[in-house]
LODRENNU-783241 format. One record per residue: z, x, y of N, C-alpha, C in turn; residue in one letter. Coordinates in steps of 0.001 Angstrom, whole numbers, always signed. Atoms other than C-alpha are relative to their C-alpha. Layout:
BEGIN
REC | Z | X | Y | Z | X | Y | Z | X | Y | a $
...
END
This chain:
BEGIN
REC | -496 | -1114 | -989 | +145782 | +91595 | +48364 | +1528 | -47 | -134 | m $
REC | -1412 | -153 | +113 | +149661 | +92793 | +47893 | +476 | +458 | +1051 | n $
REC | -667 | -727 | -1266 | +151665 | +93148 | +50708 | +1000 | +1022 | -307 | p $
REC | -716 | -1204 | +449 | +153938 | +95558 | +48757 | -756 | +1247 | -346 | l $
REC | +975 | -1236 | +223 | +150903 | +97934 | +48263 | +562 | +1162 | +755 | d $
REC | -376 | -997 | -476 | +152034 | +101217 | +49432 | -1062 | +579 | +1001 | p $
REC | +993 | -397 | -963 | +148644 | +101669 | +50971 | -85 | -767 | +1248 | a $
REC | -62 | +916 | -1397 | +149267 | +98621 | +53333 | +1089 | +317 | +638 | l $
REC | -1328 | -33 | -790 | +152671 | +99381 | +54154 | +803 | +1408 | -352 | n $
REC | -904 | -1335 | +138 | +154697 | +102491 | +54774 | +1169 | -524 | -560 | a $
REC | -1158 | +597 | +899 | +157725 | +102135 | +52549 | +1249 | +136 | +1290 | a $
REC | -1233 | -135 | -1211 | +160780 | +101294 | +55156 | +1245 | +579 | -1045 | p $
REC | -1441 | -259 | +667 | +164371 | +102692 | +54444 | +440 | -643 | -1270 | a $
REC | -772 | +497 | +915 | +166141 | +101743 | +51383 | +1051 | -1183 | +421 | a $
REC | -908 | +814 | -675 | +168853 | +100232 | +53239 | -439 | -1074 | +918 | d $
REC | +678 | +877 | -736 | +166619 | +98243 | +55318 | -1014 | -1102 | -870 | v $
REC | +898 | +1035 | +829 | +164181 | +96466 | +52700 | +140 | +472 | -1392 | v $
REC | -243 | -359 | +1314 | +164835 | +96366 | +49142 | -1132 | -1144 | -878 | v $
REC | +773 | +1017 | +933 | +162485 | +94568 | +46194 | +765 | -338 | -1252 | d $
REC | -826 | +697 | +910 | +164186 | +92131 | +44139 | -274 | -39 | -1068 | i $
REC | +412 | +464 | +1695 | +163934 | +92036 | +40126 | +1274 | -376 | -477 | d $
REC | -1222 | +670 | +710 | +166239 | +90887 | +37447 | +1331 | +918 | +73 | q $
REC | -920 | -925 | +134 | +168331 | +93851 | +37482 | +1083 | +45 | +1220 | n $
REC | -839 | -142 | -1042 | +169518 | +93861 | +41007 | +66 | -1216 | +943 | n $
REC | +72 | +1122 | -1019 | +169229 | +90093 | +42213 | +1355 | -471 | +250 | a $
REC | -1394 | +293 | -102 | +173014 | +89598 | +41876 | +423 | +980 | +1042 | q $
REC | -535 | -909 | -826 | +173842 | +92860 | +43519 | -212 | -301 | +1555 | a $
REC | +535 | -2 | -1297 | +171603 | +92191 | +46504 | +257 | -1582 | +727 | v $
REC | -288 | +1638 | -388 | +171531 | +88159 | +47079 | +1556 | -302 | +156 | l $
REC | -1406 | +604 | -38 | +175207 | +87549 | +46443 | +925 | +1133 | +486 | i $
REC | -1015 | -1227 | -338 | +177289 | +91089 | +46707 | -288 | +27 | +1412 | e $
REC | +441 | -592 | -1115 | +175359 | +92419 | +49503 | +17 | -946 | +1152 | e $
REC | -294 | +1008 | -1141 | +175325 | +89279 | +51569 | +1235 | -312 | +569 | s $
REC | -1339 | +235 | -617 | +178856 | +89353 | +51680 | +419 | +1191 | +860 | q $
REC | +43 | -1161 | -798 | +178627 | +92699 | +53555 | -659 | -155 | +1395 | q $
REC | +1055 | +58 | -1135 | +175694 | +91730 | +56009 | -872 | -1143 | -450 | r $
REC | +871 | +1264 | +455 | +173170 | +89001 | +56096 | -1272 | +744 | -871 | p $
REC | +1103 | -371 | +758 | +170331 | +89335 | +53766 | -1237 | -1099 | +241 | v $
REC | +1165 | +630 | -241 | +166910 | +87866 | +54588 | -629 | +227 | -1398 | v $
REC | +868 | -11 | +1181 | +165117 | +86801 | +51303 | -1186 | -430 | +284 | a $
REC | +1248 | +582 | -221 | +161337 | +86384 | +51693 | -801 | -132 | -1321 | v $
REC | +820 | +562 | +981 | +159627 | +84587 | +48963 | -1460 | +10 | -147 | f $
REC | +1340 | -178 | -429 | +155946 | +85784 | +48637 | -634 | +74 | -1447 | w $
REC | +839 | -34 | +1047 | +153097 | +85579 | +46292 | -1444 | +682 | +435 | s $
REC | +1171 | -360 | -283 | +149995 | +87577 | +46054 | -1181 | -850 | +76 | p $
REC | +1047 | +1174 | +88 | +148127 | +84234 | +45427 | +347 | -702 | +1343 | r $
REC | -65 | +659 | -1313 | +149233 | +83259 | +48876 | +21 | +880 | +1135 | a $
REC | +268 | -1149 | -996 | +147603 | +85431 | +51707 | +704 | +54 | +1090 | p $
REC | -764 | +27 | -1218 | +149755 | +84314 | +54462 | +1219 | +820 | -410 | e $
REC | -987 | -1060 | +414 | +152557 | +86133 | +52360 | -148 | +1225 | +775 | s $
REC | +239 | -1382 | -286 | +151233 | +89233 | +53723 | +283 | +171 | +1277 | l $
REC | -245 | -110 | -1735 | +151520 | +88466 | +57518 | +1627 | -294 | +181 | q $
REC | -1481 | +123 | -342 | +155092 | +87124 | +57135 | +1079 | +1215 | -521 | i $
REC | -1054 | -933 | +492 | +156420 | +89838 | +54817 | -191 | +1334 | +1077 | v $
REC | +258 | -826 | -775 | +154784 | +92466 | +57232 | +812 | -249 | +1333 | q $
REC | -875 | +177 | -1047 | +156324 | +90841 | +60153 | +1689 | +244 | -78 | a $
REC | -1508 | -8 | +192 | +159836 | +90834 | +58912 | +224 | +1529 | -307 | l $
REC | -352 | -1393 | +273 | +159503 | +94571 | +57640 | +191 | +620 | +1589 | e $
REC | +88 | -529 | -1321 | +158753 | +95373 | +61436 | +1589 | -278 | +711 | q $
REC | -1327 | +560 | -443 | +161791 | +93318 | +62367 | +1113 | +1008 | -343 | v $
REC | -1420 | -698 | +664 | +164202 | +94809 | +59781 | -108 | +1582 | +328 | a $
REC | -175 | -1393 | -52 | +163184 | +98378 | +60530 | +390 | -18 | +1424 | t $
REC | -328 | -67 | -1477 | +163708 | +97725 | +64453 | +1627 | -74 | +53 | e $
REC | -1402 | +5 | -60 | +167198 | +96417 | +63602 | +765 | +972 | -867 | y $
REC | -749 | -1215 | +647 | +168228 | +99622 | +61490 | +1043 | -534 | -699 | q $
REC | -916 | -18 | +1125 | +169967 | +98015 | +58681 | +975 | -1376 | +554 | g $
REC | -1074 | +1111 | -79 | +171882 | +95204 | +60548 | -298 | -1167 | -842 | d $
REC | +182 | +1064 | +960 | +170317 | +92854 | +58104 | -774 | +690 | -1130 | f $
REC | +1096 | -559 | +1412 | +168707 | +93583 | +54392 | -1000 | -966 | -269 | l $
REC | +986 | +1052 | +403 | +165268 | +92183 | +53784 | -218 | +460 | -1430 | l $
REC | +27 | +85 | +1320 | +165111 | +91407 | +50197 | -1579 | -825 | -248 | a $
REC | +1327 | +724 | +528 | +161332 | +90781 | +49029 | +35 | -441 | -1482 | r $
REC | +107 | +380 | +1246 | +160858 | +88547 | +46047 | -1248 | -666 | -369 | v $
REC | +1486 | +356 | +772 | +157737 | +88033 | +44130 | +352 | -1095 | -540 | n $
REC | -403 | +1256 | +676 | +158059 | +84402 | +43261 | -751 | -504 | -1226 | a $
REC | +649 | +109 | +1238 | +155421 | +84816 | +40473 | +1143 | +604 | -986 | d $
REC | -439 | -800 | +939 | +157410 | +87106 | +38818 | +1570 | -276 | -143 | e $
REC | -1432 | +415 | -129 | +160955 | +85761 | +39673 | +175 | -1356 | +163 | l $
REC | +37 | +1565 | -192 | +160224 | +82046 | +39503 | +1243 | -745 | -193 | s $
REC | -1413 | +510 | +447 | +163736 | +81224 | +37860 | +792 | +201 | +1343 | m $
REC | -807 | -309 | -1124 | +165448 | +82827 | +41058 | -468 | -1046 | +1425 | i $
REC | +648 | +989 | -1164 | +162939 | +80847 | +43568 | +425 | -1466 | -201 | a $
REC | -329 | +1589 | +331 | +163823 | +77593 | +41738 | +1402 | -194 | +104 | q $
REC | -1479 | +412 | -404 | +167589 | +77995 | +41891 | +290 | -95 | +1605 | q $
REC | -280 | +3 | -1205 | +167398 | +78760 | +45459 | -835 | -1254 | +1142 | l $
REC | +420 | +1066 | -482 | +165207 | +75729 | +45959 | -1289 | +235 | +693 | g $
REC | +1580 | -312 | -628 | +161734 | +77316 | +47042 | -1015 | -876 | -494 | v $
REC | +1137 | +925 | +111 | +159200 | +74663 | +47388 | -1540 | +563 | +286 | r $
REC | +1506 | -401 | -251 | +156311 | +76625 | +48847 | +122 | +1469 | +487 | g $
REC | +10 | -1357 | -431 | +155233 | +80080 | +49875 | -1137 | +205 | +1145 | l $
REC | -1242 | -422 | +129 | +156088 | +81858 | +51783 | +1119 | -831 | +677 | p $
REC | -1420 | +504 | -643 | +159701 | +81080 | +52275 | +876 | +876 | +141 | t $
REC | -776 | -1172 | -439 | +162173 | +82925 | +54345 | +1284 | -663 | -263 | v $
REC | -1265 | +477 | -157 | +166067 | +82315 | +53694 | +964 | +954 | +285 | m $
REC | -1064 | -1078 | -452 | +168868 | +84078 | +55521 | +1235 | -370 | -895 | l $
REC | -1228 | +402 | +1070 | +171842 | +84316 | +52735 | +1268 | +824 | +752 | l $
REC | -1229 | -655 | -475 | +175466 | +85100 | +53842 | +939 | -605 | -879 | k $
REC | -1071 | +6 | +790 | +178297 | +85466 | +51623 | -472 | -895 | -1380 | d $
REC | +633 | +424 | +1613 | +175808 | +84379 | +48397 | -466 | -1283 | +450 | g $
REC | +940 | +1242 | -224 | +174466 | +81183 | +50194 | -1167 | -211 | +1239 | q $
REC | +1200 | +204 | -656 | +171392 | +80235 | +51985 | +807 | -816 | +1255 | p $
REC | -591 | +586 | -1309 | +172587 | +79405 | +55744 | -1192 | -273 | +995 | v $
REC | +1321 | +482 | -786 | +169088 | +79376 | +57624 | -1213 | +490 | -682 | d $
REC | +1070 | -358 | +780 | +165566 | +79959 | +57051 | -1275 | -662 | +443 | g $
REC | +870 | +834 | -285 | +162289 | +78478 | +57260 | -1279 | +247 | -1094 | f $
REC | +1048 | -289 | +946 | +158868 | +77961 | +55220 | -1223 | +66 | +839 | a $
REC | +1365 | -165 | -726 | +155310 | +78936 | +56030 | -84 | +910 | +1165 | g $
REC | +403 | -979 | -926 | +153996 | +81094 | +58841 | +1126 | -348 | +1249 | a $
REC | -801 | -57 | -911 | +156359 | +82049 | +61707 | -275 | +1050 | +826 | q $
REC | +209 | -1110 | -1184 | +156013 | +84097 | +64976 | +994 | +955 | +29 | d $
REC | -958 | -901 | -414 | +157889 | +87092 | +66047 | +1214 | -576 | +796 | d $
REC | -826 | +758 | -970 | +159925 | +85086 | +68721 | +846 | -1051 | -1092 | a $
REC | -629 | +1132 | +1180 | +160847 | +82367 | +65702 | +739 | +792 | -1012 | g $
REC | -819 | -816 | +869 | +161866 | +85154 | +63386 | +1433 | +375 | +554 | i $
REC | -1145 | -492 | -1141 | +164275 | +86518 | +66270 | +1167 | -998 | +52 | r $
REC | -476 | +934 | -225 | +165298 | +83307 | +66980 | +1309 | -779 | -1097 | a $
REC | -668 | +267 | +1021 | +166684 | +82703 | +63449 | +1010 | +1017 | -458 | m $
REC | -791 | -980 | +440 | +168133 | +85837 | +63028 | +1211 | +263 | +1322 | l $
REC | -1123 | -335 | -1027 | +170271 | +86161 | +66302 | +1161 | -688 | -131 | d $
REC | -1424 | +554 | -30 | +173352 | +83808 | +65795 | +575 | +899 | -1510 | p $
REC | -500 | -753 | +1333 | +174012 | +86039 | +62438 | +112 | +1316 | +251 | y $
REC | +31 | -1375 | +58 | +173411 | +89648 | +63550 | +1005 | +685 | +1214 | l $
REC | -749 | -688 | -1129 | +175636 | +91963 | +65616 | -623 | +66 | +1274 | p $
REC | +500 | +156 | -1333 | +175356 | +91725 | +69278 | +56 | +1406 | +523 | k $
REC | -253 | -1142 | -563 | +174877 | +94906 | +71570 | +1419 | +459 | +60 | p $
REC | -1281 | -252 | -49 | +178314 | +94834 | +72459 | +1053 | +315 | -1358 | w $
REC | -836 | -296 | +1118 | +179572 | +95001 | +68720 | -446 | +1419 | -228 | d $
REC | +768 | -1130 | +180 | +177220 | +98154 | +68560 | +865 | +1147 | +697 | r $
REC | -537 | -741 | -938 | +178858 | +99580 | +71386 | +1675 | +352 | -300 | q $
REC | -1845 | -110 | +395 | +182683 | +98795 | +70458 | +150 | +786 | -977 | f $
REC | -107 | -852 | +1182 | +181946 | +100543 | +67028 | -140 | +1490 | +383 | a $
REC | +283 | -1634 | -343 | +180376 | +103848 | +68631 | +1370 | +398 | +892 | a $
REC | -1269 | -286 | -729 | +183556 | +103674 | +71146 | +1072 | +357 | -764 | a $
REC | -1079 | -236 | +879 | +186003 | +103423 | +68301 | -223 | +1533 | -771 | q $
REC | +354 | -1243 | +642 | +184446 | +106572 | +66762 | +105 | +1092 | +967 | g $
REC | -111 | -953 | -1111 | +184392 | +108336 | +70154 | +1744 | +251 | +219 | l $
REC | -1309 | -42 | -407 | +188194 | +107445 | +70690 | +738 | +1103 | -1268 | v $
REC | -485 | -896 | +957 | +188887 | +108905 | +67241 | +16 | +1314 | +230 | a $
REC | +182 | -1116 | -270 | +187310 | +112020 | +68522 | +525 | +556 | +1318 | a $
REC | -404 | -265 | -1244 | +189313 | +111908 | +71733 | -620 | +117 | +1038 | e $
REC | +718 | -375 | -1177 | +186452 | +111691 | +73829 | +82 | -1345 | +757 | d $
REC | -487 | +1305 | -635 | +187864 | +108922 | +76106 | -1291 | -311 | +1057 | y $
REC | +772 | +343 | -1023 | +185296 | +109325 | +78816 | -1367 | -528 | -535 | a $
REC | +1142 | +425 | +939 | +182418 | +108720 | +76308 | +310 | -1494 | -533 | g $
REC | -141 | +1465 | +492 | +184038 | +105678 | +74945 | +208 | -901 | +908 | a $
REC | +297 | +746 | -1444 | +184426 | +104224 | +78650 | -1229 | -369 | +98 | i $
REC | +1541 | +150 | -554 | +180660 | +104633 | +79170 | -567 | -1139 | -1209 | a $
REC | +358 | +892 | +911 | +180352 | +102597 | +75869 | +584 | -1437 | +376 | e $
REC | -898 | +1371 | -107 | +183079 | +99930 | +76507 | -215 | -669 | +1143 | l $
REC | +114 | +721 | -1118 | +182607 | +99172 | +80089 | -1049 | -1098 | +87 | q $
REC | +1075 | +1004 | +14 | +179301 | +97367 | +79697 | +215 | -862 | -1294 | p $
REC | -214 | +797 | +1255 | +180349 | +96100 | +75983 | +889 | -1206 | +891 | a $
REC | -1224 | +730 | -660 | +183377 | +94521 | +78107 | -395 | -1191 | +646 | y $
REC | +381 | +1098 | -661 | +181490 | +92791 | +80580 | -1174 | -966 | -535 | a $
REC | +1104 | +856 | +567 | +178425 | +91627 | +78656 | +614 | -976 | -1057 | d $
REC | -675 | +844 | +1119 | +180879 | +90203 | +75893 | +781 | -1158 | +550 | s $
REC | -834 | +969 | -540 | +182483 | +87938 | +78412 | +1431 | +388 | +106 | g $
REC | -1213 | -351 | -96 | +185603 | +90091 | +78647 | +674 | -160 | -1202 | q $
REC | -774 | +259 | +1329 | +186464 | +90071 | +74725 | +1009 | +835 | +97 | r $
REC | -1301 | -703 | -165 | +189997 | +91045 | +74549 | +113 | +1301 | -1085 | p $
REC | -100 | -1445 | +665 | +189828 | +93775 | +71646 | -849 | +952 | +819 | d $
REC | +577 | -918 | -622 | +187295 | +95289 | +73547 | +664 | +705 | +1460 | i $
REC | -733 | -504 | -1201 | +189194 | +95314 | +76697 | +1293 | +913 | -150 | g $
REC | -1037 | -646 | +558 | +192407 | +96481 | +75062 | -394 | +1491 | -342 | k $
REC | +488 | -1605 | +468 | +190605 | +99849 | +73815 | -576 | +510 | +1351 | l $
REC | +529 | -427 | -1467 | +189044 | +99980 | +77218 | +1133 | +467 | +952 | l $
REC | -1009 | -648 | -787 | +192445 | +100056 | +78914 | +577 | +1106 | -365 | a $
REC | -431 | -1381 | +639 | +193794 | +102629 | +76378 | -835 | +987 | +496 | f $
REC | +747 | -792 | -490 | +190834 | +104616 | +77279 | +464 | +439 | +1432 | c $
REC | -264 | -253 | -1383 | +191312 | +104396 | +80909 | +1335 | +572 | +553 | l $
REC | -1415 | -650 | -44 | +194997 | +105388 | +80668 | -47 | +1327 | -357 | v $
REC | -30 | -1459 | +220 | +194263 | +108413 | +79012 | -1095 | +783 | +971 | h $
REC | +841 | -882 | -1335 | +191551 | +109492 | +81906 | +777 | -320 | +1163 | q $
REC | -887 | +10 | -959 | +194644 | +108681 | +84201 | -371 | -939 | +998 | h $
REC | +681 | +1324 | -915 | +192925 | +105540 | +85584 | +820 | -1052 | -170 | r $
REC | -1160 | +1105 | +335 | +196214 | +103562 | +85572 | -200 | -1234 | +618 | v $
REC | +402 | +1352 | -665 | +195086 | +100852 | +87985 | -1216 | -923 | -607 | d $
REC | +1154 | +929 | +860 | +191769 | +99958 | +86291 | +674 | -341 | -1170 | d $
REC | -310 | +623 | +1146 | +193696 | +99937 | +83216 | +884 | -1195 | +137 | a $
REC | -988 | +1116 | -365 | +196282 | +97582 | +84561 | -772 | -1263 | +198 | d $
REC | +1013 | +1036 | -198 | +193579 | +95366 | +85900 | -618 | -625 | -1301 | a $
REC | +331 | +665 | +1197 | +192279 | +94842 | +82489 | +953 | -549 | -910 | i $
REC | -1098 | +407 | +943 | +195502 | +94464 | +80750 | +493 | -1394 | +266 | i $
REC | -487 | +1083 | -730 | +196712 | +92065 | +82853 | -891 | -1429 | -282 | q $
REC | +984 | +1278 | +357 | +193704 | +89548 | +81689 | +294 | -251 | -1666 | t $
REC | -28 | -73 | +1648 | +194660 | +90000 | +77851 | +830 | -1599 | -104 | i $
REC | -806 | +1175 | +622 | +195755 | +86517 | +76509 | +1251 | +181 | -681 | p $
REC | -1091 | -361 | +900 | +199140 | +86139 | +74921 | -264 | +71 | -1536 | m $
REC | +205 | -94 | +1307 | +197680 | +85652 | +71488 | -440 | +1304 | -416 | a $
REC | +775 | -1124 | +256 | +195881 | +88772 | +71986 | +703 | +1373 | +115 | e $
REC | -825 | -1113 | -401 | +198910 | +90859 | +72983 | +685 | +695 | -1275 | q $
REC | -206 | -595 | +1566 | +199248 | +93077 | +69621 | +843 | +1489 | +497 | d $
REC | -195 | -1191 | -118 | +200230 | +96552 | +69154 | -411 | +962 | +974 | g $
REC | +586 | -972 | -788 | +197800 | +98346 | +70924 | +188 | -453 | +1566 | l $
REC | -196 | +419 | -1504 | +198356 | +96034 | +74216 | +1356 | +421 | +255 | y $
REC | -1766 | -230 | -306 | +202467 | +96893 | +74149 | -515 | +1720 | +231 | e $
REC | -39 | -1345 | -370 | +201251 | +100629 | +73769 | -619 | +144 | +1422 | q $
REC | +698 | -127 | -1289 | +198871 | +100375 | +76984 | +1017 | -348 | +763 | v $
REC | -948 | +430 | -1143 | +201425 | +98507 | +78901 | +1145 | +1176 | +83 | v $
REC | -1138 | -1028 | +158 | +204157 | +101367 | +77720 | -614 | +1060 | +770 | s $
REC | +702 | -1264 | -576 | +201669 | +104193 | +78929 | -145 | -342 | +1558 | q $
REC | +253 | +334 | -1434 | +200885 | +102277 | +82306 | +1263 | +170 | +723 | i $
REC | -1078 | -184 | -876 | +204465 | +102178 | +83216 | +773 | +1269 | -191 | e $
REC | -456 | -1533 | -186 | +205349 | +105812 | +82189 | -788 | +881 | +914 | l $
REC | +858 | -643 | -876 | +202518 | +107032 | +84033 | +376 | -333 | +1553 | k $
REC | -447 | +340 | -1265 | +203611 | +104986 | +87130 | +1165 | +644 | +609 | r $
REC | -1480 | -566 | -277 | +206948 | +106205 | +86893 | -8 | +1533 | +378 | s $
REC | +370 | -1097 | -403 | +205882 | +109734 | +86967 | -633 | +420 | +1210 | a $
REC | +713 | -138 | -1432 | +203641 | +109489 | +89862 | +817 | -349 | +1221 | a $
REC | -561 | +82 | -1547 | +206236 | +108496 | +92183 | +1046 | +1137 | +325 | q $
REC | -750 | -934 | -443 | +207434 | +111712 | +93289 | +447 | +6 | +1324 | s $
REC | -426 | -41 | -1422 | +209560 | +112312 | +96388 | -867 | +308 | +1150 | p $
REC | +798 | -44 | -893 | +206863 | +113796 | +97963 | -1215 | -966 | +210 | e $
REC | +768 | +1005 | -49 | +204404 | +111282 | +97305 | +466 | -1249 | +661 | l $
REC | -769 | +1481 | -553 | +206808 | +108338 | +98201 | +78 | +352 | +1481 | t $
REC | -259 | -167 | -1611 | +207368 | +110080 | +101699 | -1374 | -262 | +716 | a $
REC | +1480 | +15 | -820 | +203652 | +110165 | +102443 | -411 | -1216 | +78 | l $
REC | +411 | +1256 | -47 | +203122 | +106742 | +101555 | +569 | -785 | +1037 | q $
REC | -828 | +878 | -1354 | +205877 | +105583 | +104017 | -396 | +692 | +1075 | e $
REC | +482 | -399 | -1306 | +204722 | +107592 | +106674 | -1578 | -372 | +209 | k $
REC | +1378 | +757 | -257 | +200948 | +106201 | +106178 | +332 | -1596 | +264 | l $
REC | -108 | +1536 | -240 | +202456 | +102825 | +106343 | +457 | -237 | +1538 | q $
REC | -202 | -108 | -1503 | +203833 | +103615 | +109692 | -868 | +405 | +882 | r $
REC | +1262 | -493 | -681 | +200734 | +105358 | +110831 | -1224 | -222 | -574 | s $
REC | +1014 | +367 | +1108 | +197927 | +103528 | +108577 | -1353 | +631 | +695 | p $
REC | +1248 | -478 | -413 | +195204 | +104940 | +111093 | -213 | +1577 | -73 | d $
REC | +73 | -1632 | +100 | +196198 | +108804 | +110735 | -530 | +458 | -1151 | d $
REC | +660 | -560 | +837 | +193671 | +110426 | +108838 | +265 | +1146 | -655 | m $
REC | -658 | -1229 | +446 | +195387 | +113769 | +108429 | +899 | -538 | -1105 | a $
REC | -831 | +155 | +902 | +197972 | +111860 | +106487 | -544 | -572 | -1294 | l $
REC | +910 | +650 | +1060 | +195092 | +109797 | +104563 | -237 | +1282 | -1019 | q $
REC | +695 | -1031 | +895 | +193832 | +113155 | +103514 | +1110 | +548 | -887 | l $
REC | -1107 | -950 | +735 | +197314 | +114743 | +102272 | +357 | -948 | -1243 | q $
REC | -671 | +995 | +941 | +198192 | +111307 | +100383 | -1330 | +164 | -1292 | l $
REC | +919 | +35 | +1083 | +194581 | +111607 | +98691 | +339 | +1173 | -1027 | a $
REC | -499 | -1303 | +999 | +195479 | +115235 | +97435 | +914 | -289 | -921 | v $
REC | -1100 | +293 | +845 | +198750 | +114033 | +96255 | -167 | -1198 | -1187 | q $
REC | +696 | +1094 | +919 | +197058 | +110985 | +94473 | -661 | +821 | -1280 | y $
REC | +753 | -743 | +1116 | +194684 | +113366 | +92575 | +934 | +891 | -830 | h $
REC | -803 | -1072 | +801 | +197554 | +115779 | +91609 | +746 | -813 | -1191 | e $
REC | -699 | +898 | +1111 | +199294 | +112594 | +89709 | -1344 | -844 | -787 | v $
REC | +818 | +637 | +654 | +195970 | +111624 | +88454 | -160 | -1521 | +402 | f $
REC | +398 | +1255 | -348 | +195776 | +108475 | +90454 | -1592 | +313 | +776 | e $
REC | +1172 | -609 | -705 | +192106 | +109419 | +91185 | -908 | -1171 | +879 | n $
REC | +728 | +1380 | -710 | +190666 | +105595 | +92168 | +944 | +147 | +1552 | r $
REC | -542 | -37 | -1314 | +193358 | +105673 | +95107 | -352 | +1029 | +721 | k $
REC | +542 | -1074 | -530 | +192431 | +109104 | +95915 | -1399 | -246 | +626 | a $
REC | +1678 | +250 | -205 | +188460 | +108360 | +96056 | +179 | -1150 | +1356 | c $
REC | +41 | +920 | -888 | +189414 | +105336 | +97920 | +273 | +272 | +1497 | e $
REC | -396 | -457 | -1396 | +191277 | +107022 | +100822 | -1014 | +1000 | +504 | l $
REC | +1039 | -812 | -651 | +188617 | +109698 | +101140 | -1400 | -662 | +369 | l $
REC | +1432 | +591 | -736 | +185557 | +107373 | +101361 | +567 | -995 | +1125 | i $
REC | -168 | +560 | -1477 | +187568 | +105516 | +104022 | +47 | +974 | +1101 | g $
REC | +85 | -899 | -715 | +187832 | +108691 | +105733 | -1221 | +589 | +584 | i $
REC | +1702 | +1 | -249 | +184063 | +109222 | +105518 | -459 | -769 | +1036 | l $
REC | +475 | +1109 | -1103 | +183550 | +106002 | +107085 | +83 | +230 | +1155 | r $
REC | -892 | -24 | -1450 | +185503 | +106729 | +109974 | -548 | +1283 | +907 | k $
REC | +474 | -1190 | -759 | +184631 | +110309 | +110555 | -443 | +1051 | -1166 | d $
REC | +262 | -813 | +1088 | +182568 | +112335 | +108181 | +296 | +1564 | +342 | r $
REC | -410 | -1179 | -150 | +183436 | +115625 | +109923 | +1299 | +391 | +120 | g $
REC | -1521 | +112 | -96 | +187252 | +115102 | +109961 | +349 | +1297 | -875 | f $
REC | -375 | -1086 | +710 | +188897 | +118434 | +108992 | -1094 | +774 | -536 | d $
REC | +1321 | -732 | +454 | +185474 | +120075 | +108789 | -554 | -492 | -1444 | d $
REC | +459 | +350 | +1046 | +184474 | +117870 | +106210 | +773 | -207 | -1346 | g $
REC | -972 | -183 | +1017 | +187505 | +117967 | +104268 | +315 | -920 | -1181 | g $
REC | +157 | +1183 | +797 | +187182 | +114489 | +102873 | -1120 | +167 | -1196 | a $
REC | +1185 | -373 | +931 | +183556 | +115324 | +101171 | +671 | +1199 | -994 | k $
REC | -341 | -993 | +784 | +185167 | +118664 | +99914 | +903 | -467 | -1202 | r $
REC | -912 | +279 | +997 | +187908 | +117190 | +98166 | -371 | -1125 | -1062 | i $
REC | +459 | +881 | +992 | +186094 | +114266 | +96826 | -1163 | +748 | -1258 | l $
REC | +751 | -869 | +654 | +183454 | +116810 | +95476 | +815 | +898 | -1198 | l $
REC | -783 | -714 | +1068 | +186362 | +118606 | +93656 | +696 | -854 | -864 | d $
REC | -248 | +911 | +1190 | +187692 | +115404 | +91872 | -1054 | -269 | -711 | i $
REC | +1281 | +333 | +905 | +184178 | +114585 | +90697 | -42 | +1361 | -1052 | f $
REC | +180 | -1271 | +992 | +184018 | +118154 | +89244 | +1173 | +62 | -1054 | k $
REC | -1068 | +77 | +1058 | +187333 | +117707 | +87563 | -54 | -888 | -888 | s $
REC | +126 | +1108 | +839 | +186425 | +114394 | +86105 | -1137 | +111 | -946 | l $
REC | +1652 | -264 | +900 | +182717 | +115414 | +84873 | -844 | -1220 | +596 | g $
REC | +1047 | +712 | -597 | +179730 | +113783 | +86044 | -377 | -1354 | -751 | n $
REC | +436 | +1297 | +670 | +179492 | +111198 | +83216 | +1398 | -1036 | +185 | k $
REC | -953 | +1030 | -346 | +183010 | +109525 | +84406 | -398 | -1246 | +774 | d $
REC | +347 | +1267 | -758 | +182236 | +105997 | +85467 | +349 | -63 | +1392 | p $
REC | -933 | -147 | -1201 | +184863 | +106555 | +88254 | -959 | +903 | +1060 | l $
REC | +886 | -763 | -858 | +182723 | +109513 | +89607 | -1368 | -741 | +314 | v $
REC | +1294 | +431 | -108 | +179389 | +107739 | +89176 | +190 | -1176 | +1154 | i $
REC | -381 | +1170 | -974 | +180984 | +104639 | +91374 | -115 | +469 | +1412 | e $
REC | -239 | -318 | -1281 | +182134 | +106752 | +94079 | -860 | +1102 | +384 | f $
REC | +830 | -789 | -486 | +179335 | +109228 | +94125 | -1053 | -740 | +792 | q $
REC | +891 | +957 | -428 | +177097 | +106291 | +94887 | +460 | -404 | +1652 | r $
REC | -636 | +492 | -1154 | +179438 | +105316 | +97832 | -238 | +1061 | +890 | q $
REC | +37 | -1400 | -917 | +179555 | +109118 | +99125 | -1383 | +84 | +721 | m $
REC | +1526 | -112 | -432 | +175718 | +109350 | +99072 | -615 | -826 | +1102 | f $
REC | +686 | +897 | -1002 | +175188 | +106136 | +100998 | +581 | +155 | +1209 | s $
REC | -486 | -107 | -1426 | +177651 | +107321 | +103805 | -755 | +1204 | +321 | l $
REC | +280 | -1520 | -564 | +176222 | +110997 | +103845 | -1673 | -58 | +568 | l $
REC | +1290 | -156 | -222 | +172328 | +110444 | +103500 | -534 | -1125 | +100 | y $
END
């Protein structure tokens, strides 16, 4: 029974699974393993258990969509390669990185065991999200990039490179306070050119936002903090200078106190802000939930 028989296995994509021969062994096991992990499975038609492990690895390789390359090695035909890599029994699975075996196992292994071996060497979900966000930033789709970067930043334990790009996107979406909250957490060792660019953009946007009208309203509200008419006016001013988080916070505060104030003016302005930002904007999603919880 040959595990590589097309009748037994639908052929996976070439960038996912490859059969090793004398011509491609160095290119795959040495050169390709410097670009991504290569999992070499040494099998033999004389070892029936080879079929199960090859099929299990093919399923995992297809699922991971090229994060690693599965290299199938017929140990009967390529015994010299098997000997060079210290294969003593079949099936044997080796994970190669930079041309060297770094992990592996011999004999049967269940799906959980295969994934446990692979996990330390494969990209994490936030790596994929970060890569996707970089493409979106290049296309100037900052809202789309934010949707990728926010979970990536949280799940990665606030990785600085992800945080800097997230802050960059937030500034471009005029979410200055959110960008500043992230940029303040970046360690000194990570404060590179992108960091300096974001800091400068935050300072410029905050300077531009301090119009005389806005300053006067802020001072009035400090003197009369419960004046909802002033809160409504200030929210509109904040929206006009792209300080949308501050605007939404004021408007939600009005809704909590009096949903019908100014004939529902707070709700109406909130909906206008949501429309201007788009339904996919994380700020919209956040404050939509708050608004619906208050109104319905």
